[in-house]
gemmi code that builds the backbone of each chain (N, CA, C; Angstrom):
import gemmi

chains = {
    "A": [
        ("MET", (179.658, 149.832, 63.057), (179.588, 150.483, 64.335), (180.918, 151.238, 64.594)),
        ("LYS", (180.714, 152.410, 65.129), (181.929, 153.162, 65.449), (182.487, 152.718, 66.832)),
        ("ASP", (183.748, 152.969, 66.943), (184.347, 152.627, 68.215), (183.861, 153.527, 69.321)),
        ("LYS", (183.681, 152.991, 70.459), (183.293, 153.841, 71.584), (184.498, 154.672, 71.994)),
        ("THR", (184.293, 155.960, 72.099), (185.405, 156.811, 72.469), (185.573, 156.942, 73.958)),
        ("LYS", (184.453, 156.834, 74.642), (184.518, 156.945, 76.109), (184.264, 155.601, 76.727)),
        ("MET", (185.235, 155.058, 77.370), (185.090, 153.774, 77.968), (183.992, 153.723, 79.007)),
        ("ASN", (183.916, 154.839, 79.749), (182.915, 154.856, 80.849), (181.505, 154.764, 80.376)),
        ("ASP", (181.266, 155.138, 79.111), (179.895, 155.158, 78.650), (179.458, 153.803, 78.062)),
        ("MET", (180.340, 152.842, 78.091), (180.036, 151.633, 77.398), (178.789, 150.917, 77.900)),
        ("SER", (178.596, 151.044, 79.187), (177.421, 150.330, 79.737), (176.149, 151.151, 79.684)),
        ("VAL", (176.282, 152.391, 79.269), (175.092, 153.250, 79.199), (174.278, 152.958, 77.959)),
        ("PRO", (173.027, 152.704, 78.119), (172.203, 152.526, 76.942), (172.169, 153.841, 76.157)),
        ("ARG", (172.563, 153.785, 74.914), (172.748, 155.021, 74.155), (171.443, 155.426, 73.475)),
        ("SER", (170.352, 154.743, 73.768), (169.132, 155.002, 73.086), (168.797, 156.487, 73.014)),
        ("ARG", (168.883, 157.143, 74.115), (168.506, 158.553, 74.136), (169.188, 159.285, 75.253)),
        ("ARG", (170.189, 159.990, 74.926), (170.790, 160.791, 75.965), (170.689, 162.253, 75.574)),
        ("THR", (169.873, 162.950, 76.305), (169.682, 164.346, 75.924), (170.922, 165.135, 76.370)),
        ("ASP", (170.931, 166.360, 75.988), (172.024, 167.276, 76.287), (172.372, 167.271, 77.759)),
        ("ASP", (171.353, 167.388, 78.617), (171.644, 167.460, 80.048), (171.513, 166.153, 80.750)),
        ("GLY", (171.117, 165.102, 80.045), (170.984, 163.776, 80.641), (169.838, 163.710, 81.628)),
        ("LEU", (168.860, 164.618, 81.504), (167.757, 164.621, 82.442), (166.431, 164.425, 81.734)),
        ("GLY", (166.483, 163.911, 80.532), (165.291, 163.733, 79.763), (164.390, 162.622, 80.242)),
        ("SER", (163.424, 162.241, 79.433), (162.403, 161.295, 79.892), (162.946, 159.895, 80.132)),
        ("ASN", (164.063, 159.591, 79.530), (164.661, 158.276, 79.781), (165.684, 158.251, 80.893)),
        ("SER", (165.864, 159.390, 81.498), (166.878, 159.466, 82.539), (166.326, 159.084, 83.904)),
        ("ASP", (167.000, 158.189, 84.580), (166.551, 157.768, 85.883), (166.624, 158.932, 86.910)),
        ("ILE", (167.765, 159.649, 86.847), (167.922, 160.768, 87.728), (166.870, 161.834, 87.470)),
        ("GLY", (166.599, 162.128, 86.200), (165.613, 163.118, 85.840), (164.256, 162.716, 86.349)),
        ("ALA", (163.925, 161.461, 86.215), (162.596, 160.979, 86.667), (162.446, 161.045, 88.152)),
        ("LYS", (163.507, 160.707, 88.885), (163.483, 160.732, 90.330), (163.377, 162.202, 90.815)),
        ("LEU", (164.103, 163.048, 90.153), (164.084, 164.466, 90.506), (162.682, 165.057, 90.331)),
        ("ARG", (162.067, 164.691, 89.224), (160.720, 165.239, 88.963), (159.661, 164.618, 89.875)),
        ("ALA", (159.886, 163.362, 90.287), (158.980, 162.747, 91.235), (159.071, 163.407, 92.591)),
        ("PHE", (160.295, 163.683, 92.985), (160.540, 164.376, 94.260), (159.895, 165.779, 94.255)),
        ("TYR", (160.186, 166.523, 93.220), (159.707, 167.878, 93.088), (158.191, 167.912, 92.985)),
        ("GLY", (157.700, 166.970, 92.172), (156.233, 166.917, 91.962), (155.478, 166.536, 93.209)),
        ("ALA", (156.101, 165.738, 94.084), (155.444, 165.328, 95.328), (155.171, 166.569, 96.223)),
        ("VAL", (156.101, 167.516, 96.179), (155.898, 168.744, 96.955), (154.936, 169.673, 96.214)),
        ("GLN", (155.160, 169.785, 94.926), (154.353, 170.712, 94.130), (152.884, 170.346, 94.108)),
        ("ASP", (152.587, 169.053, 94.192), (151.182, 168.595, 94.144), (150.456, 168.725, 95.428)),
        ("GLN", (151.169, 169.108, 96.492), (150.484, 169.272, 97.763), (149.623, 170.543, 97.691)),
        ("PRO", (148.484, 170.515, 98.420), (147.642, 171.710, 98.382), (148.405, 172.918, 98.961)),
        ("ILE", (148.078, 174.085, 98.467), (148.683, 175.306, 98.977), (148.200, 175.531, 100.427)),
        ("PRO", (149.183, 175.647, 101.371), (148.763, 175.822, 102.775), (147.922, 177.082, 102.980)),
        ("ASP", (146.961, 176.979, 103.873), (146.067, 178.112, 104.150), (146.827, 179.347, 104.564)),
        ("LYS", (147.927, 179.167, 105.253), (148.636, 180.339, 105.755), (149.171, 181.211, 104.573)),
        ("PHE", (149.468, 180.554, 103.467), (149.884, 181.324, 102.293), (148.724, 182.132, 101.695)),
        ("LEU", (147.586, 181.446, 101.638), (146.409, 182.111, 101.093), (145.987, 183.272, 101.992)),
        ("ASP", (146.035, 183.010, 103.305), (145.701, 184.089, 104.252), (146.598, 185.287, 104.124)),
        ("LEU", (147.903, 185.003, 103.992), (148.884, 186.051, 103.822), (148.615, 186.906, 102.574)),
        ("LEU", (148.288, 186.192, 101.528), (148.015, 186.877, 100.275), (146.794, 187.759, 100.388)),
        ("GLU", (145.772, 187.267, 101.050), (144.544, 188.088, 101.266), (144.875, 189.292, 102.110)),
        ("LYS", (145.692, 189.099, 103.125), (146.029, 190.207, 104.051), (146.828, 191.261, 103.291)),
        ("LEU", (147.771, 190.822, 102.497), (148.582, 191.767, 101.719), (147.689, 192.589, 100.784)),
        ("ASP", (146.734, 191.902, 100.191), (145.827, 192.534, 99.250), (144.923, 193.535, 99.986)),
        ("GLU", (144.405, 193.129, 101.124), (143.546, 194.003, 101.916), (144.244, 195.275, 102.316)),
        ("VAL", (145.467, 195.103, 102.839), (146.232, 196.268, 103.307), (146.459, 197.225, 102.138)),
        ("GLU", (146.736, 196.656, 100.988), (147.022, 197.521, 99.850), (145.763, 198.229, 99.397)),
        ("GLN", (144.650, 197.509, 99.358), (143.386, 198.144, 98.947), (143.004, 199.268, 99.919)),
        ("ALA", (143.194, 198.977, 101.200), (142.846, 199.969, 102.258), (143.714, 201.217, 102.060)),
        ("GLY", (144.987, 201.002, 101.782), (145.939, 202.076, 101.577), (145.538, 202.932, 100.355)),
        ("LYS", (145.068, 202.261, 99.346), (144.646, 202.973, 98.131), (143.450, 203.861, 98.382)),
        ("ARG", (142.478, 203.303, 99.129), (141.259, 204.024, 99.406), (141.581, 205.304, 100.249)),
        ("LYS", (142.520, 205.116, 101.160), (142.849, 206.227, 102.057), (143.482, 207.389, 101.310)),
        ("GLY", (144.575, 207.119, 100.704), (145.316, 208.262, 100.167), (145.819, 208.102, 98.722)),
        ("GLY", (145.447, 207.027, 98.081), (145.891, 206.852, 96.687), (147.301, 206.414, 96.637)),
    ],
    "B": [
        ("MET", (145.589, 202.318, 87.745), (146.407, 201.165, 87.568), (145.732, 199.937, 88.188)),
        ("GLN", (145.500, 198.915, 87.392), (144.791, 197.746, 87.957), (145.669, 196.500, 87.877)),
        ("GLU", (146.908, 196.647, 88.185), (147.791, 195.460, 88.036), (147.682, 194.464, 89.166)),
        ("THR", (147.146, 194.936, 90.302), (147.147, 194.089, 91.484), (146.399, 192.756, 91.349)),
        ("PRO", (145.186, 192.735, 90.806), (144.486, 191.458, 90.766), (145.265, 190.354, 90.003)),
        ("SER", (145.850, 190.704, 88.913), (146.528, 189.654, 88.162), (147.907, 189.359, 88.720)),
        ("PHE", (148.507, 190.324, 89.383), (149.767, 190.012, 90.077), (149.500, 188.981, 91.155)),
        ("LYS", (148.420, 189.188, 91.865), (148.056, 188.265, 92.937), (147.774, 186.865, 92.364)),
        ("ARG", (147.072, 186.871, 91.256), (146.720, 185.591, 90.646), (147.977, 184.844, 90.157)),
        ("GLU", (148.861, 185.588, 89.586), (150.088, 184.937, 89.069), (150.967, 184.465, 90.197)),
        ("LEU", (151.011, 185.252, 91.261), (151.792, 184.831, 92.441), (151.214, 183.497, 92.959)),
        ("LEU", (149.934, 183.472, 93.052), (149.216, 182.293, 93.568), (149.533, 181.079, 92.691)),
        ("ALA", (149.518, 181.294, 91.385), (149.737, 180.183, 90.448), (151.158, 179.618, 90.538)),
        ("THR", (152.071, 180.469, 90.966), (153.485, 180.057, 91.038), (153.828, 179.412, 92.343)),
        ("LEU", (152.939, 179.583, 93.358), (153.275, 179.110, 94.698), (153.680, 177.610, 94.803)),
        ("PRO", (152.936, 176.696, 94.176), (153.311, 175.272, 94.295), (154.747, 174.995, 93.844)),
        ("SER", (155.113, 175.546, 92.720), (156.446, 175.333, 92.222), (157.519, 176.047, 93.050)),
        ("LEU", (157.147, 177.225, 93.518), (158.031, 178.003, 94.361), (158.331, 177.246, 95.653)),
        ("ARG", (157.304, 176.626, 96.160), (157.434, 175.868, 97.377), (158.322, 174.614, 97.183)),
        ("ALA", (158.149, 173.981, 96.041), (158.970, 172.802, 95.766), (160.437, 173.198, 95.633)),
        ("PHE", (160.679, 174.358, 95.060), (162.033, 174.875, 94.928), (162.596, 175.185, 96.293)),
        ("ALA", (161.747, 175.781, 97.145), (162.183, 176.108, 98.525), (162.567, 174.874, 99.312)),
        ("VAL", (161.753, 173.836, 99.164), (162.090, 172.551, 99.839), (163.383, 171.987, 99.320)),
        ("SER", (163.580, 172.095, 98.020), (164.811, 171.582, 97.431), (166.020, 172.326, 97.953)),
        ("LEU", (165.887, 173.640, 98.110), (167.003, 174.449, 98.546), (167.302, 174.237, 100.014)),
        ("SER", (166.286, 174.291, 100.855), (166.485, 174.276, 102.287), (166.527, 172.871, 102.860)),
        ("GLY", (165.912, 171.948, 102.156), (165.907, 170.555, 102.628), (164.887, 170.310, 103.742)),
        ("ARG", (164.143, 171.310, 104.090), (163.182, 171.153, 105.199), (161.861, 171.849, 104.848)),
        ("HIS", (160.785, 171.223, 105.251), (159.466, 171.803, 104.950), (159.210, 173.081, 105.735)),
        ("ASP", (159.565, 173.025, 107.065), (159.228, 174.215, 107.863), (160.013, 175.462, 107.435)),
        ("LYS", (161.290, 175.251, 107.189), (162.142, 176.338, 106.704), (161.672, 176.800, 105.308)),
        ("ALA", (161.302, 175.843, 104.510), (160.865, 176.178, 103.181), (159.600, 177.050, 103.191)),
        ("ASP", (158.703, 176.723, 104.055), (157.466, 177.512, 104.112), (157.732, 178.942, 104.652)),
        ("ASP", (158.648, 179.057, 105.597), (159.059, 180.405, 106.058), (159.650, 181.184, 104.911)),
        ("LEU", (160.448, 180.481, 104.120), (161.105, 181.083, 103.006), (160.087, 181.564, 101.952)),
        ("VAL", (159.107, 180.744, 101.717), (158.089, 181.112, 100.745), (157.293, 182.346, 101.266)),
        ("GLN", (156.992, 182.338, 102.536), (156.237, 183.500, 103.099), (157.045, 184.783, 102.991)),
        ("ASP", (158.356, 184.679, 103.340), (159.217, 185.867, 103.220), (159.257, 186.361, 101.776)),
        ("THR", (159.336, 185.359, 100.860), (159.399, 185.710, 99.438), (158.129, 186.399, 98.960)),
        ("MET", (156.983, 185.885, 99.450), (155.683, 186.472, 99.074), (155.600, 187.967, 99.517)),
        ("MET", (156.110, 188.219, 100.749), (156.033, 189.576, 101.272), (157.022, 190.494, 100.494)),
        ("LYS", (158.192, 189.978, 100.250), (159.171, 190.744, 99.474), (158.636, 191.072, 98.110)),
        ("ALA", (158.103, 190.027, 97.444), (157.609, 190.187, 96.086), (156.436, 191.202, 96.049)),
        ("TRP", (155.607, 191.104, 97.025), (154.453, 191.999, 97.104), (154.916, 193.449, 97.231)),
        ("ALA", (155.908, 193.626, 98.124), (156.413, 194.986, 98.365), (157.081, 195.569, 97.138)),
        ("LYS", (157.687, 194.725, 96.332), (158.359, 195.287, 95.161), (157.693, 194.935, 93.856)),
        ("GLN", (156.390, 194.741, 93.885), (155.691, 194.353, 92.660), (155.719, 195.439, 91.625)),
        ("ASP", (155.950, 196.679, 92.039), (156.016, 197.759, 91.054), (157.243, 197.571, 90.144)),
        ("SER", (158.254, 196.910, 90.688), (159.459, 196.709, 89.858), (159.279, 195.524, 88.938)),
        ("PHE", (158.196, 194.768, 89.075), (157.985, 193.676, 88.150), (157.160, 194.120, 86.965)),
        ("GLN", (157.565, 193.772, 85.796), (156.837, 194.132, 84.597), (155.917, 193.038, 84.183)),
        ("MET", (154.617, 193.314, 84.259), (153.633, 192.313, 83.855), (153.897, 191.800, 82.449)),
        ("GLY", (153.683, 190.547, 82.279), (153.914, 189.972, 80.970), (155.331, 189.358, 80.809)),
        ("THR", (156.215, 189.753, 81.724), (157.523, 189.084, 81.714), (157.441, 187.878, 82.636)),
        ("ASN", (158.491, 187.150, 82.774), (158.484, 185.869, 83.441), (158.423, 185.994, 84.950)),
        ("ILE", (157.197, 185.940, 85.493), (157.026, 186.130, 86.943), (157.639, 184.964, 87.722)),
        ("LYS", (157.588, 183.805, 87.108), (158.124, 182.615, 87.817), (159.598, 182.817, 88.072)),
        ("ALA", (160.342, 183.214, 87.063), (161.782, 183.449, 87.202), (162.045, 184.559, 88.183)),
        ("TRP", (161.231, 185.596, 88.155), (161.366, 186.734, 89.044), (161.184, 186.259, 90.500)),
        ("LEU", (160.166, 185.490, 90.741), (159.897, 185.006, 92.108), (160.970, 184.047, 92.609)),
        ("PHE", (161.417, 183.180, 91.703), (162.452, 182.207, 92.064), (163.731, 182.976, 92.439)),
        ("THR", (164.013, 184.063, 91.734), (165.225, 184.853, 92.029), (165.099, 185.485, 93.442)),
        ("ILE", (163.913, 186.023, 93.730), (163.749, 186.580, 95.055), (163.885, 185.532, 96.173)),
        ("LEU", (163.289, 184.388, 95.919), (163.372, 183.311, 96.932), (164.797, 182.836, 97.109)),
        ("ARG", (165.513, 182.696, 96.025), (166.925, 182.260, 96.113), (167.775, 183.286, 96.862)),
        ("ASN", (167.629, 184.532, 96.533), (168.364, 185.587, 97.220), (168.068, 185.552, 98.721)),
        ("GLU", (166.795, 185.397, 99.027), (166.354, 185.356, 100.426), (167.026, 184.148, 101.151)),
        ("PHE", (167.019, 183.030, 100.442), (167.597, 181.812, 101.035), (169.073, 182.036, 101.398)),
        ("TYR", (169.832, 182.563, 100.450), (171.253, 182.716, 100.717), (171.531, 183.811, 101.720)),
        ("SER", (170.704, 184.864, 101.765), (170.962, 185.898, 102.736), (170.606, 185.393, 104.130)),
        ("GLN", (169.598, 184.536, 104.235), (169.275, 183.948, 105.550), (170.350, 182.956, 105.988)),
        ("MET", (170.892, 182.230, 104.980), (171.915, 181.251, 105.321), (173.175, 181.966, 105.805)),
        ("ARG", (173.503, 183.093, 105.185), (174.658, 183.833, 105.626), (174.491, 184.351, 107.052)),
        ("LYS", (173.259, 184.740, 107.345), (172.994, 185.256, 108.685), (173.033, 184.170, 109.784)),
        ("ARG", (172.396, 183.088, 109.451), (172.244, 182.060, 110.455), (173.306, 180.934, 110.431)),
        ("GLY", (173.969, 180.847, 109.294), (174.877, 179.707, 109.138), (174.055, 178.529, 108.722)),
        ("ARG", (174.671, 177.590, 108.106), (173.942, 176.459, 107.597), (173.498, 175.547, 108.741)),
        ("GLU", (172.222, 175.288, 108.770), (171.707, 174.462, 109.834), (171.684, 173.008, 109.407)),
        ("VAL", (171.636, 172.173, 110.383), (171.631, 170.738, 110.113), (170.350, 170.377, 109.348)),
        ("GLN", (170.541, 169.575, 108.336), (169.411, 169.150, 107.545), (168.491, 168.264, 108.386)),
        ("ASP", (167.264, 168.377, 108.078), (166.260, 167.542, 108.759), (166.469, 166.070, 108.369)),
        ("SER", (166.018, 165.214, 109.246), (166.036, 163.788, 108.856), (165.052, 163.595, 107.748)),
        ("ASP", (165.181, 162.489, 107.016), (164.276, 162.254, 105.880), (162.860, 161.992, 106.411)),
        ("GLY", (162.762, 161.643, 107.617), (161.441, 161.269, 108.169), (160.424, 162.354, 107.992)),
        ("ALA", (160.818, 163.586, 108.315), (159.897, 164.697, 108.234), (159.388, 164.905, 106.826)),
        ("PHE", (160.280, 164.640, 105.880), (159.850, 164.825, 104.484), (158.886, 163.727, 104.070)),
        ("THR", (159.218, 162.527, 104.348), (158.399, 161.419, 103.869), (157.024, 161.406, 104.590)),
        ("GLU", (157.019, 161.860, 105.833), (155.751, 161.921, 106.552), (154.783, 162.869, 105.891)),
        ("ARG", (155.290, 163.904, 105.291), (154.452, 164.946, 104.726), (154.011, 164.644, 103.306)),
        ("LEU", (154.546, 163.613, 102.748), (154.120, 163.321, 101.366), (152.675, 162.878, 101.348)),
        ("SER", (151.835, 163.611, 100.686), (150.442, 163.240, 100.697), (150.164, 162.159, 99.640)),
        ("VAL", (150.882, 162.256, 98.545), (150.671, 161.281, 97.493), (152.009, 160.533, 97.278)),
        ("HIS", (151.959, 159.266, 97.353), (153.186, 158.528, 97.057), (153.267, 158.286, 95.572)),
        ("PRO", (154.320, 158.799, 94.967), (154.401, 158.567, 93.523), (154.414, 157.080, 93.222)),
        ("SER", (153.571, 156.717, 92.268), (153.332, 155.298, 92.061), (154.600, 154.528, 91.685)),
        ("GLN", (155.422, 155.167, 90.811), (156.512, 154.371, 90.293), (157.736, 154.277, 91.225)),
        ("TYR", (157.766, 155.116, 92.269), (158.870, 155.036, 93.185), (158.402, 154.851, 94.574)),
        ("GLY", (159.030, 153.901, 95.231), (158.671, 153.649, 96.603), (159.096, 154.795, 97.526)),
        ("ILE", (158.544, 154.814, 98.690), (158.820, 155.855, 99.603), (160.296, 155.839, 100.085)),
        ("LEU", (160.825, 154.672, 100.169), (162.247, 154.553, 100.579), (163.155, 155.131, 99.540)),
        ("ASP", (162.815, 154.861, 98.280), (163.527, 155.353, 97.177), (163.519, 156.870, 97.167)),
        ("MET", (162.405, 157.454, 97.465), (162.255, 158.884, 97.480), (163.104, 159.498, 98.617)),
        ("ALA", (163.115, 158.828, 99.746), (163.916, 159.314, 100.884), (165.395, 159.268, 100.524)),
        ("ASP", (165.776, 158.198, 99.870), (167.186, 158.038, 99.404), (167.559, 159.182, 98.456)),
        ("PHE", (166.637, 159.437, 97.546), (166.885, 160.468, 96.569), (167.054, 161.820, 97.257)),
        ("LYS", (166.180, 162.117, 98.174), (166.242, 163.383, 98.853), (167.550, 163.539, 99.632)),
        ("LYS", (167.967, 162.493, 100.252), (169.217, 162.498, 100.972), (170.407, 162.811, 100.029)),
        ("ALA", (170.370, 162.149, 98.872), (171.414, 162.390, 97.921), (171.402, 163.820, 97.410)),
        ("LEU", (170.205, 164.328, 97.154), (170.052, 165.715, 96.672), (170.550, 166.690, 97.745)),
        ("ASP", (170.197, 166.450, 98.985), (170.656, 167.325, 100.085), (172.150, 167.307, 100.228)),
        ("GLY", (172.758, 166.201, 99.780), (174.191, 166.049, 99.934), (175.003, 166.829, 98.873)),
        ("LEU", (174.333, 167.333, 97.871), (175.011, 168.097, 96.846), (175.367, 169.494, 97.369)),
        ("PRO", (176.467, 170.043, 96.841), (176.730, 171.451, 97.164), (175.568, 172.329, 96.684)),
        ("PRO", (175.207, 173.353, 97.421), (174.034, 174.164, 97.111), (174.000, 174.660, 95.658)),
        ("ASP", (175.097, 175.034, 95.068), (175.078, 175.548, 93.691), (174.703, 174.458, 92.686)),
        ("GLN", (175.135, 173.266, 92.984), (174.807, 172.142, 92.069), (173.351, 171.700, 92.280)),
        ("ARG", (172.932, 171.742, 93.533), (171.571, 171.332, 93.850), (170.554, 172.235, 93.171)),
        ("GLU", (170.762, 173.559, 93.310), (169.793, 174.455, 92.702), (169.826, 174.361, 91.189)),
        ("ALA", (171.011, 174.117, 90.650), (171.127, 174.019, 89.203), (170.341, 172.864, 88.646)),
        ("ILE", (170.498, 171.671, 89.230), (169.815, 170.516, 88.673), (168.302, 170.586, 88.930)),
        ("VAL", (167.898, 171.246, 90.008), (166.502, 171.377, 90.279), (165.835, 172.365, 89.295)),
        ("LEU", (166.465, 173.476, 89.079), (165.927, 174.495, 88.174), (165.776, 173.947, 86.743)),
        ("ILE", (166.826, 173.209, 86.309), (166.782, 172.681, 84.960), (165.961, 171.405, 84.838)),
        ("GLY", (166.140, 170.503, 85.792), (165.506, 169.201, 85.687), (164.104, 169.105, 86.144)),
        ("ALA", (163.691, 170.032, 87.028), (162.345, 169.918, 87.587), (161.500, 171.173, 87.482)),
        ("SER", (162.100, 172.358, 87.635), (161.288, 173.556, 87.627), (160.914, 174.001, 86.205)),
        ("GLY", (161.637, 173.440, 85.236), (161.289, 173.730, 83.875), (161.915, 175.003, 83.258)),
        ("PHE", (162.991, 175.454, 83.840), (163.635, 176.656, 83.302), (164.648, 176.255, 82.228)),
        ("SER", (164.868, 177.205, 81.323), (165.959, 176.998, 80.340), (167.280, 177.296, 81.040)),
        ("TYR", (168.353, 176.928, 80.388), (169.679, 177.235, 80.965), (169.885, 178.755, 81.099)),
        ("GLU", (169.347, 179.475, 80.124), (169.502, 180.937, 80.181), (168.764, 181.509, 81.388)),
        ("GLU", (167.524, 181.002, 81.600), (166.708, 181.539, 82.718), (167.367, 181.163, 84.046)),
        ("ALA", (167.807, 179.894, 84.121), (168.413, 179.418, 85.362), (169.706, 180.185, 85.669)),
        ("ALA", (170.461, 180.495, 84.638), (171.721, 181.233, 84.833), (171.420, 182.626, 85.347)),
        ("GLU", (170.312, 183.178, 84.877), (169.939, 184.526, 85.339), (169.482, 184.476, 86.783)),
        ("ILE", (168.720, 183.455, 87.119), (168.211, 183.314, 88.511), (169.402, 183.179, 89.465)),
        ("CYS", (170.413, 182.433, 89.027), (171.545, 182.139, 89.933), (172.711, 183.122, 89.715)),
        ("HIS", (172.507, 184.144, 88.920), (173.558, 185.127, 88.648), (174.854, 184.462, 88.237)),
        ("CYS", (174.799, 183.599, 87.268), (176.030, 183.015, 86.754), (175.935, 182.858, 85.249)),
        ("ALA", (177.039, 182.466, 84.604), (177.057, 182.281, 83.196), (176.333, 181.026, 82.779)),
        ("VAL", (175.858, 181.000, 81.540), (175.123, 179.797, 81.051), (176.048, 178.601, 81.078)),
        ("GLY", (177.295, 178.767, 80.725), (178.255, 177.649, 80.730), (178.463, 177.117, 82.134)),
        ("THR", (178.505, 177.999, 83.097), (178.639, 177.617, 84.524), (177.448, 176.742, 84.927)),
        ("MET", (176.267, 177.222, 84.512), (175.025, 176.469, 84.841), (175.088, 175.059, 84.240)),
        ("LYS", (175.521, 175.003, 82.999), (175.605, 173.690, 82.362), (176.554, 172.745, 83.091)),
        ("SER", (177.675, 173.278, 83.517), (178.629, 172.393, 84.152), (178.165, 171.982, 85.563)),
        ("ARG", (177.454, 172.886, 86.239), (176.897, 172.540, 87.559), (175.864, 171.434, 87.418)),
        ("VAL", (175.002, 171.535, 86.418), (173.981, 170.503, 86.188), (174.665, 169.159, 85.897)),
        ("SER", (175.646, 169.219, 85.081), (176.363, 167.988, 84.684), (177.058, 167.340, 85.885)),
        ("ARG", (177.713, 168.186, 86.719), (178.370, 167.621, 87.897), (177.365, 167.048, 88.907)),
        ("ALA", (176.248, 167.781, 89.022), (175.211, 167.321, 89.951), (174.640, 165.961, 89.522)),
        ("ARG", (174.396, 165.857, 88.212), (173.848, 164.610, 87.683), (174.821, 163.428, 87.936)),
        ("THR", (176.089, 163.689, 87.601), (177.095, 162.634, 87.776), (177.202, 162.209, 89.242)),
        ("ARG", (177.150, 163.196, 90.123), (177.275, 162.896, 91.524), (176.086, 162.143, 92.074)),
        ("LEU", (174.877, 162.538, 91.638), (173.685, 161.802, 92.046), (173.742, 160.351, 91.544)),
        ("GLN", (174.193, 160.202, 90.299), (174.290, 158.853, 89.750), (175.253, 157.998, 90.559)),
        ("ASP", (176.372, 158.640, 90.963), (177.359, 157.907, 91.774), (176.775, 157.525, 93.132)),
        ("VAL", (176.197, 158.503, 93.769), (175.664, 158.250, 95.119), (174.545, 157.232, 95.094)),
        ("LEU", (173.673, 157.310, 94.094), (172.553, 156.411, 94.043), (172.864, 155.112, 93.331)),
        ("GLY", (173.990, 155.118, 92.655), (174.402, 153.916, 91.951), (173.438, 153.491, 90.837)),
        ("ILE", (173.012, 154.473, 90.081), (172.058, 154.170, 89.011), (172.526, 154.707, 87.692)),
        ("ALA", (171.651, 154.533, 86.703), (171.820, 155.035, 85.376), (173.029, 154.451, 84.637)),
        ("GLY", (173.436, 153.315, 85.082), (174.365, 152.520, 84.308), (175.743, 153.074, 84.135)),
        ("GLU", (176.165, 153.941, 84.994), (177.560, 154.391, 84.882), (178.503, 153.200, 85.117)),
        ("ALA", (178.054, 152.342, 85.992), (178.810, 151.124, 86.250), (177.841, 150.136, 86.900)),
        ("ASP", (178.213, 148.903, 86.867), (177.305, 147.936, 87.488), (177.725, 147.694, 88.930)),
        ("TYR", (177.062, 148.382, 89.802), (177.416, 148.325, 91.228), (176.830, 147.092, 91.932)),
        ("GLY", (175.765, 146.585, 91.348), (175.062, 145.521, 92.057), (174.242, 146.142, 93.164)),
        ("PRO", (173.524, 145.339, 93.911), (172.688, 145.853, 94.996), (173.566, 146.564, 96.021)),
        ("ASP", (173.146, 147.771, 96.401), (173.919, 148.497, 97.413), (173.392, 148.128, 98.793)),
        ("ALA", (174.037, 148.713, 99.804), (173.694, 148.348, 101.170), (172.241, 148.601, 101.468)),
        ("VAL", (171.692, 149.712, 100.984), (170.310, 150.056, 101.328), (169.343, 149.075, 100.679)),
        ("SER", (169.505, 148.830, 99.398), (168.520, 147.929, 98.760), (168.669, 146.507, 99.324)),
        ("ALA", (169.891, 146.168, 99.678), (170.104, 144.844, 100.276), (169.292, 144.736, 101.585)),
        ("GLN", (169.385, 145.804, 102.325), (168.637, 145.887, 103.585), (167.155, 145.722, 103.365)),
        ("VAL", (166.669, 146.460, 102.367), (165.224, 146.421, 102.081), (164.822, 145.014, 101.683)),
        ("THR", (165.633, 144.416, 100.866), (165.304, 143.057, 100.432), (165.234, 142.110, 101.663)),
        ("THR", (166.184, 142.283, 102.553), (166.201, 141.461, 103.728), (164.933, 141.692, 104.581)),
        ("GLN", (164.596, 142.990, 104.741), (163.437, 143.317, 105.540), (162.156, 142.775, 104.994)),
        ("SER", (162.095, 142.751, 103.681), (160.787, 142.357, 103.071), (160.616, 140.887, 103.070)),
        ("LEU", (161.664, 140.130, 103.439), (161.513, 138.689, 103.465), (160.651, 138.230, 104.598)),
    ],
}
model = gemmi.Model(1)
for chain_id, residues in chains.items():
    chain = gemmi.Chain(chain_id)
    for i, (resn, *xyz) in enumerate(residues, 1):
        res = gemmi.Residue()
        res.name, res.seqid = resn, gemmi.SeqId(i, " ")
        for name, pos in zip(("N", "CA", "C"), xyz):
            atom = gemmi.Atom()
            atom.name, atom.element = name, gemmi.Element(name[0])
            atom.pos, atom.b_iso = gemmi.Position(*pos), 0.0
            res.add_atom(atom)
        chain.add_residue(res)
    model.add_chain(chain)
structure = gemmi.Structure()
structure.add_model(model)
structure.setup_entities()
């Protein structure tokens, strides 16, 4: 076994530390994705869908009128 | 030119992730939704400048981020919402993490400087590469890497996890343990 060069890392399980430390074994990474996912998995609010329809309608109407 | 239908579809497909990014940036659902709406209108207005087939997600995230910072400059940074509003709105409780845990995490995330917060979210959750994230944030790839690294270290410190040191039960978990007795 090689000597540990960084004392601070001694208690860190070295099983898998990805480049950014946010991989599947990372607690921070998992919490971050759980937080993000909790928002992402919510249904898209109707107001967004309505807005998109409205933008589309206005554009279509504009095209019909004058190109 | 028939680019509109698929632009609309792609915009729609990106909305959930865009919204999660907006919540991460602003820390509040109501502000986040305003931000997403403003972004949708901006994106729609300048869709001619978007080239179909290129990364629409990165393009939309860039618009949203610019919008966020320009609004922040105008209004000044507002006080972050209490965690209550966030936890109340969670429709699905992630099975592996309790709701308290999630609120703690959000508080820790909100406590990061904005540049570190967006960096760790873009890389750790939104699924962007360092190159893409650097482009979205108008910074160098190396800068992005160091921001992510600092953000991760800081979150680990604040939350007392990931084995940087053995802190033992912190005040919050001690409280929870007491309450659950």
